[in-house]
SETITI-874907 format. One record per residue (C-alpha): residue number from 1; residue in one letter; x, z, y. Coordinates in Angstrom, 3 decimals. Last residue first. Example, Ala and Ser with C-alpha at 12.3 -4.5 7.8 and 13.67 -1.06 7.14 Angstrom:
<rs>
+------+------+----------+----------+----------+
| nuke | paro |     east |       up |    north |
+------+------+----------+----------+----------+
|    2 |    S |   13.670 |    7.140 |   -1.060 |
|    1 |    A |   12.300 |    7.800 |   -4.500 |
+------+------+----------+----------+----------+
</rs>
This chain:
<rs>
+------+------+----------+----------+----------+
| nuke | paro |     east |       up |    north |
+------+------+----------+----------+----------+
|  409 |    X |   23.891 |    1.146 |   -8.746 |
|  408 |    X |   25.181 |    4.264 |   -8.957 |
|  407 |    X |   22.629 |    5.611 |  -11.095 |
|  406 |    X |   23.189 |    2.420 |  -13.178 |
|  405 |    X |   19.962 |   -0.296 |  -14.612 |
|  404 |    X |   22.208 |   -2.567 |  -16.348 |
|  403 |    X |   20.410 |   -1.315 |  -19.410 |
|  402 |    X |   17.812 |   -3.360 |  -19.286 |
|  401 |    X |   14.202 |   -2.759 |  -19.152 |
|  400 |    X |   12.407 |   -5.210 |  -21.098 |
|  399 |    X |   13.060 |   -2.740 |  -24.290 |
|  398 |    X |   10.729 |   -0.298 |  -22.792 |
|  397 |    X |    9.593 |    1.273 |  -26.275 |
|  396 |    X |   12.076 |   -0.187 |  -28.814 |
|  395 |    X |   13.881 |    3.286 |  -28.964 |
|  394 |    X |   11.061 |    5.813 |  -29.124 |
|  393 |    X |   11.733 |    8.451 |  -28.250 |
|  392 |    X |   11.245 |    8.336 |  -24.287 |
|  391 |    X |   13.224 |    9.164 |  -21.585 |
|  390 |    X |   13.194 |    7.912 |  -18.051 |
|  389 |    X |   15.804 |    9.727 |  -15.249 |
|  388 |    X |   16.757 |    9.764 |  -11.573 |
|  387 |    X |   18.455 |   10.402 |  -10.199 |
|  386 |    X |   18.756 |   11.877 |   -6.166 |
|  385 |    X |   22.119 |   13.787 |   -6.550 |
|  384 |    X |   23.318 |   12.999 |   -9.474 |
|  383 |    X |   21.874 |   14.134 |  -12.765 |
|  382 |    X |   23.033 |   16.039 |  -15.472 |
|  381 |    X |   21.256 |   16.419 |  -19.294 |
|  380 |    X |   19.891 |   19.070 |  -21.725 |
|  379 |    X |   17.758 |   18.852 |  -24.993 |
|  378 |    X |   15.408 |   21.062 |  -26.052 |
|  377 |    X |   12.307 |   20.250 |  -28.267 |
|  376 |    X |   12.652 |   23.461 |  -30.275 |
|  375 |    X |   13.878 |   21.437 |  -33.413 |
|  374 |    X |   17.167 |   20.273 |  -31.079 |
|  373 |    X |   16.285 |   16.734 |  -28.895 |
|  372 |    X |   19.010 |   14.534 |  -29.426 |
|  371 |    X |   20.376 |   12.488 |  -26.674 |
|  370 |    X |   20.646 |    8.869 |  -26.567 |
|  369 |    X |   23.022 |    5.953 |  -24.225 |
|  368 |    X |   23.223 |    3.145 |  -22.482 |
|  367 |    X |   21.692 |    4.363 |  -19.665 |
|  366 |    X |   19.032 |    2.617 |  -17.702 |
|  365 |    X |   16.534 |    4.420 |  -20.426 |
|  364 |    X |   17.703 |    7.583 |  -21.979 |
|  363 |    X |   16.792 |    7.374 |  -25.241 |
|  362 |    X |   15.621 |   10.802 |  -26.899 |
|  361 |    X |   16.387 |   11.503 |  -30.533 |
|  360 |    X |   13.752 |   13.323 |  -32.230 |
|  359 |    X |   14.390 |   16.817 |  -33.840 |
|  358 |    X |   11.722 |   18.425 |  -31.663 |
|  357 |    X |   10.371 |   16.176 |  -28.860 |
|  356 |    X |    6.437 |   17.896 |  -28.805 |
|  355 |    X |    8.770 |   20.798 |  -28.115 |
|  354 |    X |    9.693 |   19.883 |  -24.895 |
|  353 |    X |   12.071 |   22.364 |  -23.140 |
|  352 |    X |   13.880 |   20.357 |  -20.582 |
|  351 |    X |   17.242 |   22.237 |  -19.398 |
|  350 |    X |   19.385 |   20.506 |  -16.406 |
|  349 |    X |   22.555 |   20.537 |  -14.963 |
|  348 |    X |   22.122 |   19.234 |  -10.575 |
|  347 |    X |   24.636 |   17.682 |   -8.627 |
|  346 |    X |   23.631 |   17.590 |   -5.247 |
|  345 |    X |   21.429 |   15.602 |   -2.521 |
|  344 |    X |   18.065 |   17.248 |   -4.064 |
|  343 |    X |   14.972 |   15.956 |   -5.515 |
|  342 |    X |   16.737 |   15.334 |   -8.682 |
|  341 |    X |   14.115 |   13.307 |  -10.446 |
|  340 |    X |   12.642 |   12.764 |  -14.281 |
|  339 |    X |   10.129 |   10.762 |  -15.252 |
|  338 |    X |    9.461 |   11.377 |  -19.324 |
|  337 |    X |    7.788 |    8.921 |  -21.576 |
|  336 |    X |    5.815 |    9.490 |  -24.656 |
|  335 |    X |    4.502 |    7.548 |  -27.132 |
|  334 |    X |    1.195 |    6.252 |  -28.458 |
|  333 |    X |    1.573 |    2.509 |  -26.654 |
|  332 |    X |    2.459 |    4.807 |  -23.239 |
|  331 |    X |    1.384 |    8.526 |  -22.433 |
|  330 |    X |    3.352 |    9.145 |  -19.259 |
|  329 |    X |    5.114 |   12.359 |  -18.609 |
|  328 |    X |    5.794 |   13.218 |  -15.160 |
|  327 |    X |    8.425 |   15.656 |  -13.558 |
|  326 |    X |   10.388 |   16.803 |  -10.336 |
|  325 |    X |   13.661 |   18.632 |  -10.279 |
|  324 |    X |   15.336 |   19.968 |   -7.011 |
|  323 |    X |   12.498 |   22.352 |   -5.796 |
|  322 |    X |   14.039 |   24.323 |   -3.226 |
|  321 |    X |   11.207 |   26.982 |   -2.329 |
|  320 |    X |   13.746 |   30.151 |   -1.741 |
|  319 |    X |   17.164 |   28.453 |   -1.270 |
|  318 |    X |   20.669 |   27.238 |   -2.973 |
|  317 |    X |   18.867 |   27.050 |   -6.497 |
|  316 |    X |   20.058 |   28.470 |   -9.365 |
|  315 |    X |   21.158 |   26.320 |  -12.068 |
|  314 |    X |   18.332 |   24.187 |  -13.841 |
|  313 |    X |   15.307 |   24.659 |  -16.159 |
|  312 |    X |   12.578 |   21.943 |  -17.118 |
|  311 |    X |    9.782 |   23.439 |  -19.359 |
|  310 |    X |    8.134 |   19.940 |  -20.340 |
|  309 |    X |    4.603 |   18.582 |  -19.786 |
|  308 |    X |    1.539 |   18.441 |  -21.543 |
|  307 |    X |   -1.496 |   16.510 |  -21.884 |
|  306 |    X |    0.505 |   13.151 |  -21.141 |
|  305 |    X |   -0.643 |   11.136 |  -18.147 |
|  304 |    X |   -2.687 |    7.889 |  -18.761 |
|  303 |    X |   -0.819 |    5.253 |  -18.365 |
|  302 |    X |   -0.830 |    3.122 |  -15.039 |
|  301 |    X |    2.713 |    4.041 |  -14.499 |
|  300 |    X |    3.816 |    2.982 |  -18.299 |
|  299 |    X |    2.426 |   -0.444 |  -17.847 |
|  298 |    X |    4.341 |   -0.293 |  -14.367 |
|  297 |    X |    7.672 |   -0.087 |  -15.614 |
|  296 |    X |    8.574 |   -3.678 |  -16.033 |
|  295 |    X |    7.314 |   -4.308 |  -12.406 |
|  294 |    X |    8.745 |   -1.197 |  -11.496 |
|  293 |    X |   12.450 |   -2.496 |  -12.502 |
|  292 |    X |   11.467 |   -5.830 |  -11.259 |
|  291 |    X |   11.664 |   -4.187 |   -7.729 |
|  290 |    X |   14.493 |   -2.292 |   -8.080 |
|  289 |    X |   16.578 |   -5.494 |   -8.687 |
|  288 |    X |   15.291 |   -7.487 |   -5.956 |
|  287 |    X |   16.334 |   -3.995 |   -3.730 |
|  286 |    X |   20.032 |   -5.376 |   -5.236 |
|  285 |    X |   20.075 |   -8.514 |   -3.383 |
|  284 |    X |   17.338 |   -7.925 |   -0.899 |
|  283 |    X |   19.837 |   -5.519 |    1.149 |
|  282 |    X |   22.214 |   -8.640 |    1.460 |
|  281 |    X |   19.947 |  -10.646 |    2.555 |
|  280 |    X |   18.466 |   -8.660 |    5.207 |
|  279 |    X |   22.321 |   -7.453 |    6.439 |
|  278 |    X |   22.171 |  -11.418 |    6.751 |
|  277 |    X |   19.091 |  -11.983 |    8.726 |
|  276 |    X |   20.175 |   -9.408 |   10.866 |
|  275 |    X |   22.969 |  -10.674 |   11.771 |
|  274 |    X |   21.158 |  -14.261 |   11.974 |
|  273 |    X |   18.886 |  -12.712 |   14.856 |
|  272 |    X |   21.384 |  -10.691 |   16.243 |
|  271 |    X |   23.053 |  -14.144 |   17.271 |
|  270 |    X |   19.506 |  -15.524 |   18.604 |
|  269 |    X |   19.055 |  -12.549 |   20.617 |
|  268 |    X |   21.987 |  -13.532 |   21.811 |
|  267 |    X |   21.255 |  -16.546 |   22.699 |
|  266 |    X |   18.107 |  -15.339 |   24.066 |
|  265 |    X |   20.123 |  -13.643 |   26.844 |
|  264 |    X |   17.021 |  -11.466 |   28.226 |
|  263 |    X |   17.253 |   -9.558 |   25.075 |
|  262 |    X |   14.655 |   -8.991 |   22.147 |
|  261 |    X |   14.628 |   -6.044 |   19.563 |
|  260 |    X |   15.445 |   -5.426 |   16.268 |
|  259 |    X |   16.491 |   -8.767 |   14.745 |
|  258 |    X |   15.081 |   -8.696 |   11.949 |
|  257 |    X |   13.838 |   -5.327 |   12.978 |
|  256 |    X |   10.854 |   -5.650 |   10.087 |
|  255 |    X |    8.049 |   -5.169 |   12.889 |
|  254 |    X |   10.723 |   -7.449 |   15.164 |
|  253 |    X |   10.325 |  -10.800 |   12.484 |
|  252 |    X |   12.207 |  -13.771 |   13.795 |
|  251 |    X |   12.268 |  -16.948 |   11.877 |
|  250 |    X |   13.311 |  -17.611 |    7.965 |
|  249 |    X |   13.520 |  -14.026 |    7.247 |
|  248 |    X |   12.971 |  -14.580 |    3.375 |
|  247 |    X |   12.635 |  -11.067 |    1.405 |
|  246 |    X |   10.586 |   -9.576 |    4.425 |
|  245 |    X |    9.795 |   -5.969 |    4.569 |
|  244 |    X |    7.334 |   -3.126 |    4.282 |
|  243 |    X |    7.270 |   -2.415 |    0.445 |
|  242 |    X |    3.709 |   -1.444 |   -1.232 |
|  241 |    X |    3.827 |    0.880 |   -4.591 |
|  240 |    X |    0.960 |    1.674 |   -6.830 |
|  239 |    X |   -0.905 |    5.104 |   -8.040 |
|  238 |    X |    1.063 |    7.234 |   -6.437 |
|  237 |    X |    0.992 |   10.943 |   -8.173 |
|  236 |    X |    4.043 |   13.021 |   -7.271 |
|  235 |    X |    5.629 |   11.478 |  -10.021 |
|  234 |    X |    4.710 |    7.770 |   -9.043 |
|  233 |    X |    6.279 |    8.839 |   -5.451 |
|  232 |    X |    9.631 |   10.028 |   -6.719 |
|  231 |    X |   10.576 |    7.213 |   -8.978 |
|  230 |    X |    9.598 |    4.879 |   -5.956 |
|  229 |    X |   11.602 |    6.993 |   -4.127 |
|  228 |    X |   14.430 |    8.088 |   -6.287 |
|  227 |    X |   14.841 |    3.578 |   -7.302 |
|  226 |    X |   15.491 |    2.963 |   -3.215 |
|  225 |    X |   17.746 |    5.822 |   -2.629 |
|  224 |    X |   19.939 |    4.485 |   -6.349 |
|  223 |    X |   20.120 |    1.044 |   -4.705 |
|  222 |    X |   20.655 |    2.411 |   -0.664 |
|  221 |    X |   18.151 |    3.032 |    1.738 |
|  220 |    X |   18.700 |    0.639 |    4.729 |
|  219 |    X |   20.189 |    0.988 |    7.983 |
|  218 |    X |   23.081 |    2.707 |    6.720 |
|  217 |    X |   24.394 |   -1.477 |    6.084 |
|  216 |    X |   25.115 |   -1.539 |    9.653 |
|  215 |    X |   23.641 |    1.202 |   12.062 |
|  214 |    X |   23.970 |   -0.749 |   15.501 |
|  213 |    X |   22.495 |   -4.103 |   14.120 |
|  212 |    X |   21.205 |   -3.058 |   10.972 |
|  211 |    X |   18.357 |   -1.256 |   13.831 |
|  210 |    X |   15.196 |    0.396 |   11.595 |
|  209 |    X |   15.907 |   -1.633 |    8.771 |
|  208 |    X |   13.669 |   -2.972 |    5.936 |
|  207 |    X |   12.336 |   -2.354 |    2.745 |
|  206 |    X |   11.354 |    1.309 |    3.006 |
|  205 |    X |    8.483 |    2.130 |    1.289 |
|  204 |    X |    4.571 |    1.595 |    1.667 |
|  203 |    X |    2.844 |    4.195 |   -0.004 |
|  202 |    X |   -0.316 |    4.021 |   -2.481 |
|  201 |    X |   -2.687 |    6.631 |   -2.455 |
|  200 |    X |   -6.082 |    6.613 |   -4.938 |
|  199 |    X |   -8.892 |    8.597 |   -4.501 |
|  198 |    X |  -10.443 |   11.811 |   -5.695 |
|  197 |    X |   -8.937 |   13.987 |   -2.897 |
|  196 |    X |   -7.782 |   11.625 |    0.748 |
|  195 |    X |   -6.323 |   14.442 |    2.848 |
|  194 |    X |   -5.051 |   15.957 |   -0.329 |
|  193 |    X |   -3.403 |   13.129 |   -2.347 |
|  192 |    X |   -2.171 |   11.973 |    1.337 |
|  191 |    X |   -0.128 |   15.793 |    1.111 |
|  190 |    X |    1.705 |   14.977 |   -2.564 |
|  189 |    X |    2.748 |   10.980 |   -1.151 |
|  188 |    X |    3.868 |   13.137 |    1.649 |
|  187 |    X |    6.022 |   15.337 |   -0.387 |
|  186 |    X |    7.224 |   12.830 |   -2.601 |
|  185 |    X |    8.407 |   10.464 |    0.303 |
|  184 |    X |   10.331 |   13.462 |    1.837 |
|  183 |    X |   12.701 |   13.272 |   -0.356 |
|  182 |    X |   14.784 |   11.001 |    1.450 |
|  181 |    X |   15.484 |   13.935 |    3.546 |
|  180 |    X |   14.692 |   16.052 |    6.168 |
|  179 |    X |   12.261 |   18.314 |    3.978 |
|  178 |    X |    8.995 |   19.119 |    6.011 |
|  177 |    X |    8.117 |   22.732 |    7.338 |
|  176 |    X |    6.680 |   22.395 |   10.512 |
|  175 |    X |    9.994 |   21.729 |   12.091 |
|  174 |    X |   10.388 |   19.240 |    9.911 |
|  173 |    X |    7.531 |   17.145 |   10.328 |
|  172 |    X |    8.562 |   17.571 |   14.489 |
|  171 |    X |   11.726 |   15.460 |   13.704 |
|  170 |    X |    9.595 |   12.737 |   13.049 |
|  169 |    X |    9.228 |   11.633 |   17.087 |
|  168 |    X |   13.640 |   11.097 |   16.445 |
|  167 |    X |   13.743 |    9.869 |   12.527 |
|  166 |    X |   16.388 |    7.429 |   12.652 |
|  165 |    X |   18.874 |    9.938 |   12.617 |
|  164 |    X |   17.852 |   10.331 |    8.499 |
|  163 |    X |   18.289 |    6.934 |    7.933 |
|  162 |    X |   16.857 |    5.974 |    6.231 |
|  161 |    X |   13.287 |    8.029 |    5.810 |
|  160 |    X |   10.350 |    4.977 |    6.362 |
|  159 |    X |    7.463 |    6.262 |    4.966 |
|  158 |    X |    4.268 |    4.389 |    5.721 |
|  157 |    X |    1.096 |    5.850 |    4.514 |
|  156 |    X |   -1.751 |    4.647 |    2.356 |
|  155 |    X |   -5.077 |    4.933 |    1.379 |
|  154 |    X |   -7.597 |    3.566 |   -1.183 |
|  153 |    X |  -11.270 |    3.765 |   -0.891 |
|  152 |    X |  -11.174 |    4.200 |    2.559 |
|  151 |    X |  -14.376 |    5.810 |    4.963 |
|  150 |    X |  -13.832 |    9.401 |    4.223 |
|  149 |    X |   -9.663 |    9.171 |    4.502 |
|  148 |    X |  -10.347 |    8.418 |    8.207 |
|  147 |    X |  -11.740 |   11.899 |    8.632 |
|  146 |    X |   -9.196 |   13.160 |    6.216 |
|  145 |    X |   -6.611 |   11.753 |    8.415 |
|  144 |    X |   -8.210 |   13.406 |   11.801 |
|  143 |    X |   -8.574 |   16.595 |    9.960 |
|  142 |    X |   -4.491 |   16.892 |    9.342 |
|  141 |    X |   -3.472 |   15.617 |   12.684 |
|  140 |    X |   -1.297 |   18.733 |   13.524 |
|  139 |    X |    0.728 |   18.123 |   10.312 |
|  138 |    X |    2.527 |   15.851 |   13.051 |
|  137 |    X |    3.864 |   12.042 |   13.142 |
|  136 |    X |    1.474 |   10.411 |   10.246 |
|  135 |    X |    1.590 |    6.680 |    9.766 |
|  134 |    X |   -1.277 |    5.399 |    8.494 |
|  133 |    X |   -2.376 |    2.550 |    5.854 |
|  132 |    X |   -6.303 |    1.649 |    4.505 |
|  131 |    X |   -7.514 |    0.450 |    1.919 |
|  130 |    X |  -10.876 |   -1.057 |    1.255 |
|  129 |    X |  -11.755 |   -1.123 |   -2.220 |
|  128 |    X |  -13.519 |   -4.602 |   -3.559 |
|  127 |    X |  -16.925 |   -4.810 |   -5.662 |
|  126 |    X |  -19.340 |   -3.885 |   -2.724 |
|  125 |    X |  -18.860 |   -7.302 |   -1.291 |
|  124 |    X |  -21.481 |   -7.735 |    1.529 |
|  123 |    X |  -22.737 |   -4.549 |    2.484 |
|  122 |    X |  -19.488 |   -3.062 |    1.651 |
|  121 |    X |  -17.726 |   -5.702 |    4.060 |
|  120 |    X |  -20.351 |   -4.650 |    6.830 |
|  119 |    X |  -20.005 |   -1.067 |    6.586 |
|  118 |    X |  -16.602 |   -1.322 |    6.915 |
|  117 |    X |  -16.673 |   -2.987 |   10.107 |
|  116 |    X |  -19.538 |   -0.692 |   11.491 |
|  115 |    X |  -17.137 |    2.464 |   10.336 |
|  114 |    X |  -13.469 |    0.837 |   11.870 |
|  113 |    X |  -15.898 |    1.048 |   15.561 |
|  112 |    X |  -16.616 |    4.946 |   14.710 |
|  111 |    X |  -13.279 |    6.014 |   13.829 |
|  110 |    X |  -11.793 |    4.545 |   17.351 |
|  109 |    X |   -8.578 |    2.829 |   16.731 |
|  108 |    X |   -5.680 |    4.196 |   18.861 |
|  107 |    X |   -2.776 |    2.664 |   17.084 |
|  106 |    X |   -1.362 |    5.251 |   15.229 |
|  105 |    X |   -4.596 |    6.457 |   14.297 |
|  104 |    X |   -5.554 |    2.914 |   13.481 |
|  103 |    X |   -2.053 |    2.459 |   11.137 |
|  102 |    X |   -2.675 |   -0.995 |   10.479 |
|  101 |    X |   -5.843 |   -2.669 |   10.588 |
|  100 |    X |   -8.261 |   -1.948 |    7.754 |
|   99 |    X |   -7.623 |   -3.892 |    4.951 |
|   98 |    X |   -9.684 |   -5.723 |    2.032 |
|   97 |    X |   -8.166 |   -5.355 |   -1.335 |
|   96 |    X |   -7.491 |   -7.056 |   -4.259 |
|   95 |    X |   -8.955 |  -10.880 |   -3.337 |
|   94 |    X |   -6.546 |  -13.524 |   -5.399 |
|   93 |    X |   -9.830 |  -14.572 |   -7.239 |
|   92 |    X |  -11.732 |  -15.154 |   -4.456 |
|   91 |    X |  -15.424 |  -14.192 |   -4.926 |
|   90 |    X |  -14.862 |  -12.521 |   -1.419 |
|   89 |    X |  -13.865 |  -15.085 |    0.534 |
|   88 |    X |  -17.046 |  -17.005 |    2.269 |
|   87 |    X |  -19.235 |  -13.132 |    2.408 |
|   86 |    X |  -16.243 |  -12.045 |    3.462 |
|   85 |    X |  -14.567 |  -14.189 |    6.374 |
|   84 |    X |  -18.386 |  -14.753 |    7.589 |
|   83 |    X |  -19.393 |  -10.743 |    8.248 |
|   82 |    X |  -15.613 |  -10.417 |   10.053 |
|   81 |    X |  -16.233 |  -13.667 |   11.851 |
|   80 |    X |  -19.779 |  -11.567 |   13.636 |
|   79 |    X |  -17.837 |   -7.974 |   13.908 |
|   78 |    X |  -15.014 |   -9.544 |   15.773 |
|   77 |    X |  -14.507 |   -6.123 |   16.608 |
|   76 |    X |  -12.838 |   -2.820 |   13.834 |
|   75 |    X |  -12.217 |   -4.250 |   10.495 |
|   74 |    X |   -8.938 |   -5.597 |   11.411 |
|   73 |    X |  -10.543 |   -8.270 |   13.981 |
|   72 |    X |   -9.955 |  -11.166 |   11.504 |
|   71 |    X |  -10.013 |  -10.195 |    7.945 |
|   70 |    X |   -6.676 |   -7.502 |    6.505 |
|   69 |    X |   -6.734 |   -9.099 |    2.959 |
|   68 |    X |   -4.596 |   -6.870 |    0.862 |
|   67 |    X |   -3.196 |  -10.438 |   -1.821 |
|   66 |    X |   -2.947 |  -11.273 |   -5.111 |
|   65 |    X |   -0.347 |  -13.228 |   -6.819 |
|   64 |    X |   -0.200 |  -15.133 |   -9.967 |
|   63 |    X |    1.453 |  -18.263 |   -7.647 |
|   62 |    X |   -1.546 |  -20.021 |   -8.190 |
|   61 |    X |   -3.354 |  -17.019 |   -6.754 |
|   60 |    X |   -1.283 |  -17.233 |   -3.635 |
|   59 |    X |   -1.636 |  -21.047 |   -3.147 |
|   58 |    X |   -5.584 |  -20.456 |   -3.366 |
|   57 |    X |   -5.497 |  -17.671 |   -0.648 |
|   56 |    X |   -3.769 |  -20.282 |    0.977 |
|   55 |    X |   -5.884 |  -22.818 |    0.868 |
|   54 |    X |   -8.770 |  -20.576 |    1.793 |
|   53 |    X |   -7.020 |  -19.985 |    4.813 |
|   52 |    X |   -9.758 |  -22.217 |    7.282 |
|   51 |    X |  -11.946 |  -18.364 |    6.830 |
|   50 |    X |   -9.593 |  -16.366 |    8.628 |
|   49 |    X |   -6.239 |  -15.226 |    8.661 |
|   48 |    X |   -4.546 |  -12.450 |    7.246 |
|   47 |    X |   -2.904 |  -11.379 |    3.751 |
|   46 |    X |   -0.305 |   -9.012 |    2.297 |
|   45 |    X |    0.801 |   -9.764 |   -1.225 |
|   44 |    X |    0.565 |   -8.544 |   -4.643 |
|   43 |    X |    2.107 |   -8.571 |   -8.110 |
|   42 |    X |    5.343 |   -8.529 |   -6.869 |
|   41 |    X |    8.207 |   -8.753 |  -10.002 |
|   40 |    X |   10.901 |  -10.714 |   -8.552 |
|   39 |    X |    9.092 |  -13.669 |  -10.836 |
|   38 |    X |    5.835 |  -12.931 |   -8.182 |
|   37 |    X |    7.957 |  -13.499 |   -5.386 |
|   36 |    X |    9.875 |  -16.260 |   -6.838 |
|   35 |    X |    6.107 |  -18.054 |   -7.485 |
|   34 |    X |    5.418 |  -17.226 |   -3.753 |
|   33 |    X |    8.557 |  -19.187 |   -2.718 |
|   32 |    X |    7.946 |  -22.114 |   -4.841 |
|   31 |    X |    4.453 |  -22.598 |   -3.876 |
|   30 |    X |    5.130 |  -26.588 |   -3.038 |
|   29 |    X |    3.011 |  -25.657 |    0.315 |
|   28 |    X |    6.050 |  -23.390 |    1.134 |
|   27 |    X |    4.041 |  -21.241 |    4.269 |
|   26 |    X |    3.079 |  -18.665 |    1.729 |
|   25 |    X |    6.424 |  -17.698 |    1.118 |
|   24 |    X |    7.527 |  -17.861 |    5.127 |
|   23 |    X |    4.397 |  -15.591 |    5.496 |
|   22 |    X |    5.384 |  -12.921 |    3.175 |
|   21 |    X |    5.764 |   -9.923 |    4.639 |
|   20 |    X |    3.931 |   -6.675 |    3.176 |
|   19 |    X |    5.153 |   -6.975 |   -0.563 |
|   18 |    X |    3.332 |   -5.397 |   -3.138 |
|   17 |    X |    3.587 |   -3.585 |   -6.351 |
|   16 |    X |    0.184 |   -2.740 |   -7.697 |
|   15 |    X |   -0.452 |   -0.987 |  -10.776 |
|   14 |    X |   -3.637 |   -2.364 |  -12.068 |
|   13 |    X |   -5.392 |   -1.198 |  -15.966 |
|   12 |    X |   -7.636 |   -3.353 |  -17.076 |
|   11 |    X |  -11.589 |   -3.514 |  -16.767 |
|   10 |    X |  -11.034 |   -6.700 |  -14.930 |
|    9 |    X |   -8.921 |   -5.127 |  -12.628 |
|    8 |    X |   -8.337 |   -1.275 |  -13.126 |
|    7 |    X |   -6.847 |    0.970 |  -10.178 |
|    6 |    X |   -5.418 |    4.240 |  -11.986 |
|    5 |    X |   -7.477 |    7.477 |   -9.764 |
|    4 |    X |   -7.668 |    9.737 |  -12.738 |
|    3 |    X |  -10.810 |    8.845 |  -14.000 |
|    2 |    X |  -10.200 |    5.661 |  -13.975 |
|    1 |    X |  -11.191 |    3.190 |  -11.077 |
+------+------+----------+----------+----------+
</rs>
């Protein structure tokens, strides 16, 4: 890891854009399914299996992907098998992370057991990080989460805020001060950084629906919401973005809500599966564009932060502590790229004062337009609810980023 917690693979900066469920693509012996995921913009897929699955790892690597590998026993049991798997596969070029069993606090795993598994992995393979993904139900769990952060090299968390009426048990977090909005993604990213100081944090973003049969299309984040959550996470310090979902679902996957539940009437369950499959297909029809954008921007995301930040001012806030505008400046290929989000559900006029940008024309990427900064580096813009802006002072810097990206989607 670099000094700013950016991941390095063979010495080069690497920004993971990962997918948790790719079983259908992996089972395609031709490799076409995995190549499709790579072309979409993913560079990491979740993987679990035993030594006998080495052929699948070869298939993943040939498609240009790496894996987040959860070995048998999830690092908390089956330690003899764990040692065998790590010894055999630690040198496989597709390996990026070893992963602890999912959400260990929520699922009641004993930290002492996982500590044994981590020691075994590191004794055999000191070169690949161990990732731990958690689910936070209450801020009262802070000390417990810090203990688990001590075990992990990379800390991750699950955040699925859409729709708001599905928060249920997580409303306790709202009572403890969290925003009841998709802007909770940035708040969580910042919180997990405090739990795992000095370690990379990678959110698992929502690419599935809690219950699409009842909620319809409202069960999924919109195109604009998807972009906002990704950029807000990066602005708050995320060093990668994983996505919990399945692009292709030719079989039931209840974890991803396809369908959300099993009924006693299996014919009805199958009908529900077909409906959920159709909703999921429509969602990925536009979310694929977001993934492609994140892939194109990954070089920017993995760049060093600039040594300056603009002064951002905006209209009167609705209530004390209401932080609307969030910003980070990246130093990319000798130029500055300003990332800005409006972390509120209302339209906002904003003024940025960036003396380093004085008398320069700034390209507003994804908007098909430009702004001119004054001699003092002042420029103004208007962002819609949960809007995203990318500014650069070089018109060709992000040329691969197509101008089809619009705030309304």
